[in-house]
OpenMM code with the backbone's topology and positions (N, CA, C; nanometers):
from openmm import Vec3, app, unit

residues = "MET ALA ASN ARG ALA ILE THR ALA ASP LEU ARG GLN ARG ASN LYS GLN ASP ILE ALA VAL ALA THR ILE THR SER VAL ASP VAL LEU SER GLY ASN GLY ASP GLY THR PHE GLY ASN LEU ILE SER THR PRO VAL GLY THR CYS ASN TYR ALA ILE ALA ALA ALA ASP LEU ASN ARG ASP GLY ARG LEU ASP LEU ILE VAL GLY ALA ASN CYS GLU ASN THR VAL SER ILE LEU ILE THR LYS PRO ILE GLY ASP ASP HIS".split()
positions = [
    Vec3(5.1048, 6.3510, 8.2788),
    Vec3(5.0597, 6.3106, 8.1514),
    Vec3(5.1931, 6.1890, 8.1119),
    Vec3(5.1700, 6.1160, 8.0285),
    Vec3(5.2669, 5.9962, 8.0417),
    Vec3(5.3637, 6.0135, 7.9019),
    Vec3(5.4618, 5.9775, 7.9195),
    Vec3(5.6022, 5.9816, 7.8341),
    Vec3(5.5675, 5.8911, 7.7251),
    Vec3(5.5760, 5.8869, 7.6010),
    Vec3(5.6084, 5.8152, 7.4896),
    Vec3(5.7535, 5.7863, 7.4469),
    Vec3(5.8162, 5.8802, 7.4705),
    Vec3(5.9414, 5.9053, 7.4324),
    Vec3(6.0429, 5.9633, 7.5424),
    Vec3(6.1340, 5.9092, 7.5759),
    Vec3(6.2224, 5.9340, 7.6621),
    Vec3(6.3998, 5.9555, 7.6442),
    Vec3(6.4680, 6.0618, 7.6680),
    Vec3(6.6121, 6.0428, 7.6562),
    Vec3(6.6678, 6.0114, 7.8187),
    Vec3(6.7644, 5.9345, 7.7814),
    Vec3(6.8418, 5.8963, 7.8749),
    Vec3(6.9837, 5.8207, 7.8201),
    Vec3(7.0600, 5.8081, 7.9279),
    Vec3(7.2058, 5.7513, 7.8611),
    Vec3(7.1932, 5.5929, 7.8844),
    Vec3(7.0899, 5.5314, 7.8147),
    Vec3(7.0802, 5.3596, 7.8485),
    Vec3(7.1959, 5.3216, 7.8284),
    Vec3(7.3152, 5.3409, 7.7342),
    Vec3(7.4219, 5.2586, 7.7394),
    Vec3(7.5230, 5.2911, 7.8103),
    Vec3(7.5268, 5.3797, 7.9180),
    Vec3(7.6378, 5.4299, 7.9923),
    Vec3(7.7525, 5.4851, 7.9245),
    Vec3(7.7635, 5.5664, 7.8289),
    Vec3(7.8359, 5.6191, 7.7476),
    Vec3(7.8816, 5.7654, 7.7850),
    Vec3(7.8152, 5.8358, 7.8709),
    Vec3(7.7563, 5.9946, 7.8917),
    Vec3(7.7001, 6.0544, 7.7567),
    Vec3(7.6341, 5.9466, 7.6907),
    Vec3(7.5686, 6.0322, 7.5519),
    Vec3(7.4180, 6.0021, 7.5807),
    Vec3(7.3214, 6.0827, 7.5333),
    Vec3(7.1767, 6.0866, 7.5527),
    Vec3(7.1101, 6.0002, 7.4249),
    Vec3(7.0485, 5.8745, 7.4585),
    Vec3(6.9673, 5.7917, 7.3924),
    Vec3(6.7970, 5.8215, 7.3664),
    Vec3(6.7845, 5.7868, 7.2713),
    Vec3(6.6231, 5.7939, 7.2799),
    Vec3(6.5573, 5.6687, 7.2776),
    Vec3(6.4492, 5.6849, 7.3369),
    Vec3(6.3496, 5.5454, 7.4016),
    Vec3(6.2277, 5.5865, 7.3380),
    Vec3(6.1598, 5.5129, 7.2683),
    Vec3(6.0160, 5.5745, 7.2164),
    Vec3(5.9327, 5.4731, 7.2315),
    Vec3(5.8176, 5.4504, 7.2713),
    Vec3(5.6938, 5.3445, 7.3196),
    Vec3(5.6129, 5.3668, 7.2009),
    Vec3(5.5935, 5.2418, 7.0943),
    Vec3(5.5657, 5.2758, 6.9697),
    Vec3(5.4144, 5.1720, 7.0156),
    Vec3(5.3249, 5.1237, 6.9337),
    Vec3(5.2164, 5.0596, 6.9449),
    Vec3(5.2461, 4.9345, 7.0065),
    Vec3(5.3325, 4.8839, 6.9297),
    Vec3(5.3777, 4.7261, 6.9317),
    Vec3(5.5287, 4.7186, 7.0118),
    Vec3(5.6252, 4.8058, 7.0342),
    Vec3(5.7552, 4.7749, 7.0300),
    Vec3(5.8163, 4.9009, 7.0749),
    Vec3(5.9053, 4.8872, 7.1550),
    Vec3(6.0150, 4.9987, 7.2322),
    Vec3(6.1410, 4.9934, 7.1078),
    Vec3(6.1562, 5.1297, 7.0746),
    Vec3(6.2365, 5.1510, 6.9519),
    Vec3(6.3353, 5.2732, 7.0169),
    Vec3(6.4741, 5.1931, 7.0224),
    Vec3(6.5866, 5.3014, 7.0911),
    Vec3(6.7049, 5.3371, 6.9914),
    Vec3(6.7105, 5.4680, 6.9942),
    Vec3(6.7930, 5.5104, 6.8859),
    Vec3(6.9617, 5.5788, 6.9903),
    Vec3(7.0492, 5.4914, 6.9543),
    Vec3(7.1396, 5.5098, 7.0068),
    Vec3(7.2436, 5.6665, 6.9816),
    Vec3(7.2606, 5.7353, 7.0697),
    Vec3(7.3298, 5.8645, 7.0441),
    Vec3(7.4346, 5.8747, 7.0420),
    Vec3(7.4875, 5.9616, 6.9590),
    Vec3(7.6317, 5.9621, 6.8796),
    Vec3(7.7073, 6.0620, 6.9620),
    Vec3(7.6494, 6.1925, 7.0396),
    Vec3(7.7066, 6.2680, 7.0994),
    Vec3(7.7302, 6.3764, 7.0676),
    Vec3(7.6767, 6.3890, 6.9309),
    Vec3(7.7176, 6.5361, 6.8338),
    Vec3(7.5541, 6.5595, 6.7757),
    Vec3(7.4562, 6.5197, 6.8258),
    Vec3(7.3342, 6.5466, 6.7612),
    Vec3(7.2463, 6.4526, 6.6671),
    Vec3(7.3384, 6.3771, 6.6396),
    Vec3(7.3162, 6.2335, 6.5184),
    Vec3(7.2798, 6.1039, 6.6259),
    Vec3(7.2240, 6.0064, 6.5435),
    Vec3(7.1816, 5.8867, 6.6265),
    Vec3(7.2232, 5.7617, 6.5411),
    Vec3(7.2819, 5.6457, 6.5835),
    Vec3(7.3032, 5.5516, 6.5194),
    Vec3(7.1744, 5.4791, 6.4721),
    Vec3(7.1782, 5.3345, 6.4556),
    Vec3(7.0722, 5.2437, 6.3826),
    Vec3(6.9716, 5.2146, 6.4913),
    Vec3(6.8468, 5.2143, 6.4519),
    Vec3(6.7263, 5.2112, 6.5450),
    Vec3(6.7179, 5.0487, 6.5946),
    Vec3(6.7093, 5.0558, 6.6956),
    Vec3(6.6907, 4.9005, 6.7396),
    Vec3(6.5468, 4.9086, 6.8078),
    Vec3(6.4726, 4.8105, 6.7398),
    Vec3(6.3248, 4.7520, 6.7942),
    Vec3(6.3230, 4.6491, 6.8838),
    Vec3(6.2632, 4.6374, 6.9993),
    Vec3(6.2066, 4.5218, 7.0173),
    Vec3(6.0771, 4.5173, 7.0629),
    Vec3(5.9853, 4.4026, 7.0414),
    Vec3(5.8677, 4.3873, 7.0565),
    Vec3(5.7989, 4.3687, 7.2083),
    Vec3(5.6965, 4.4850, 7.2294),
    Vec3(5.6513, 4.4684, 7.3390),
    Vec3(5.5307, 4.4976, 7.3627),
    Vec3(5.4185, 4.3911, 7.3828),
    Vec3(5.2483, 4.4186, 7.4415),
    Vec3(5.1912, 4.4678, 7.3077),
    Vec3(5.0828, 4.5666, 7.3565),
    Vec3(5.0332, 4.5911, 7.2234),
    Vec3(4.9792, 4.7399, 7.2981),
    Vec3(4.9401, 4.8198, 7.2319),
    Vec3(4.8594, 4.9639, 7.2458),
    Vec3(4.9924, 5.0637, 7.3782),
    Vec3(5.0968, 5.0346, 7.3696),
    Vec3(5.2164, 5.1228, 7.4482),
    Vec3(5.1896, 5.2136, 7.4622),
    Vec3(5.1959, 5.2739, 7.5909),
    Vec3(5.1090, 5.4238, 7.6171),
    Vec3(5.2028, 5.4630, 7.6782),
    Vec3(5.3210, 5.4446, 7.7777),
    Vec3(5.4105, 5.5189, 7.8746),
    Vec3(5.5296, 5.4523, 7.8868),
    Vec3(5.6384, 5.5055, 7.8669),
    Vec3(5.7666, 5.4751, 7.9172),
    Vec3(5.8426, 5.5332, 7.9930),
    Vec3(5.9330, 5.4777, 8.0851),
    Vec3(6.0301, 5.5295, 8.1769),
    Vec3(6.1442, 5.4739, 8.2034),
    Vec3(6.2514, 5.5526, 8.2660),
    Vec3(6.3531, 5.4668, 8.2571),
    Vec3(6.4028, 5.4636, 8.3852),
    Vec3(6.4828, 5.3605, 8.4710),
    Vec3(6.5273, 5.3802, 8.6323),
    Vec3(6.5702, 5.2584, 8.6151),
    Vec3(6.6898, 5.2594, 8.7459),
    Vec3(6.7618, 5.1032, 8.7246),
    Vec3(6.6895, 5.0458, 8.8596),
    Vec3(6.6183, 4.9406, 8.7946),
    Vec3(6.5510, 4.8395, 8.8993),
    Vec3(6.6133, 4.7312, 8.9326),
    Vec3(6.7086, 4.6967, 8.9098),
    Vec3(6.7951, 4.5953, 8.9514),
    Vec3(6.9103, 4.6078, 9.0407),
    Vec3(6.9126, 4.7594, 9.0741),
    Vec3(7.0126, 4.8066, 9.0816),
    Vec3(7.2015, 4.7478, 9.0441),
    Vec3(7.1978, 4.7644, 8.9227),
    Vec3(7.3172, 4.7042, 8.8602),
    Vec3(7.3850, 4.8486, 8.8320),
    Vec3(7.3605, 4.9188, 8.8431),
    Vec3(7.3839, 5.0860, 8.7707),
    Vec3(7.3318, 5.1244, 8.6115),
    Vec3(7.2901, 5.0475, 8.5638),
    Vec3(7.2501, 5.0457, 8.4121),
    Vec3(7.0575, 5.0908, 8.4633),
    Vec3(7.0387, 5.1899, 8.3703),
    Vec3(6.8884, 5.2249, 8.3110),
    Vec3(6.8297, 5.1181, 8.2727),
    Vec3(6.7098, 5.0717, 8.3260),
    Vec3(6.6200, 5.0199, 8.2400),
    Vec3(6.4767, 5.0478, 8.2023),
    Vec3(6.4069, 5.0202, 8.1236),
    Vec3(6.3034, 5.0420, 8.0746),
    Vec3(6.1750, 4.9910, 8.1386),
    Vec3(6.0756, 5.0448, 8.1394),
    Vec3(5.9445, 5.0431, 8.1843),
    Vec3(5.8319, 5.0962, 8.1040),
    Vec3(5.7495, 4.9990, 7.9915),
    Vec3(5.6523, 5.0460, 7.9267),
    Vec3(5.5138, 4.9815, 7.9854),
    Vec3(5.4236, 5.0806, 7.9769),
    Vec3(5.2607, 5.0501, 8.0074),
    Vec3(5.2020, 5.0361, 7.8740),
    Vec3(5.1265, 4.9359, 7.8681),
    Vec3(5.0507, 4.9060, 7.7848),
    Vec3(4.8814, 4.9258, 7.8410),
    Vec3(4.8031, 5.0365, 7.7818),
    Vec3(4.7048, 5.0458, 7.8311),
    Vec3(4.5914, 4.9626, 7.7431),
    Vec3(4.6067, 4.8543, 7.6601),
    Vec3(4.5155, 4.8300, 7.6057),
    Vec3(4.4840, 4.6811, 7.6949),
    Vec3(4.6287, 4.6282, 7.7376),
    Vec3(4.6391, 4.5031, 7.8184),
    Vec3(4.6579, 4.5197, 7.9343),
    Vec3(4.6587, 4.6596, 7.9797),
    Vec3(4.6777, 4.6585, 8.1294),
    Vec3(4.7985, 4.5959, 8.2246),
    Vec3(4.9021, 4.5923, 8.1054),
    Vec3(5.0187, 4.5323, 8.1405),
    Vec3(5.1212, 4.6428, 8.1486),
    Vec3(5.2156, 4.6166, 8.2690),
    Vec3(5.3887, 4.6848, 8.2496),
    Vec3(5.4676, 4.6097, 8.2232),
    Vec3(5.5499, 4.6173, 8.1118),
    Vec3(5.6826, 4.5405, 8.0971),
    Vec3(5.8302, 4.5983, 8.1023),
    Vec3(5.8864, 4.5337, 8.1775),
    Vec3(6.0257, 4.5384, 8.1837),
    Vec3(6.1250, 4.5074, 8.1143),
    Vec3(6.2236, 4.5873, 8.0425),
    Vec3(6.3099, 4.5660, 7.9750),
    Vec3(6.4338, 4.5751, 8.0587),
    Vec3(6.4978, 4.4705, 8.0961),
    Vec3(6.6700, 4.5005, 8.1631),
    Vec3(6.7490, 4.4989, 8.0907),
    Vec3(6.8287, 4.5875, 8.0914),
    Vec3(6.9531, 4.6440, 7.9931),
    Vec3(7.0938, 4.5659, 8.0166),
    Vec3(7.1232, 4.5169, 7.9284),
    Vec3(7.2372, 4.4204, 7.9406),
    Vec3(7.3723, 4.5224, 7.9238),
    Vec3(7.4799, 4.4797, 7.9767),
    Vec3(7.5906, 4.5739, 7.9612),
    Vec3(7.6411, 4.5341, 7.8450),
    Vec3(7.6940, 4.6649, 7.7450),
    Vec3(7.7285, 4.6895, 7.5902),
    Vec3(7.7906, 4.5715, 7.5524),
    Vec3(7.7967, 4.4808, 7.4401),
    Vec3(7.8546, 4.3612, 7.4034),
    Vec3(7.8331, 4.2596, 7.4567),
    Vec3(7.7007, 4.2102, 7.5576),
    Vec3(7.6804, 4.1248, 7.6125),
    Vec3(7.5730, 4.0772, 7.4927),
    Vec3(7.5706, 3.9584, 7.4473),
    Vec3(7.5008, 3.9000, 7.3715),
    Vec3(7.4390, 3.7859, 7.4213),
    Vec3(7.4419, 3.7627, 7.5303),
    Vec3(7.3546, 3.6598, 7.6335),
    Vec3(7.2459, 3.6906, 7.7117),
] * unit.nanometer
topology = app.Topology()
chain = topology.addChain("A")
for resn in residues:
    res = topology.addResidue(resn, chain)
    for name in ("N", "CA", "C"):
        topology.addAtom(name, app.Element.getBySymbol(name[0]), res)
C-alpha cells in the first residue's frame, strides 16, 4: 500500500519531520523534537498525488522526496536544499 504521509529527518537535525502528499502539494511539518511541529511548508506538486517516499537520490547526504500522482501518471522529485540555502 502506498504511503500518503511519512516521517523522516528531512532537515538533518536528528528530529523527525512529517511529509504529506495532498491532492495538489507536498506539505512538510518540521519536527521540534518534543512531539510538536513548526510551521507548515507547502510545495505545489502535480495533481491527485497518491504516494510519497524519501531517499537520498542525488547522494548528497540529504533525504529527497519522491511523489507519485496517479491522475497524471507522473512522478515528481523534490531535491532537499541545505538548511538556510535560499537558492
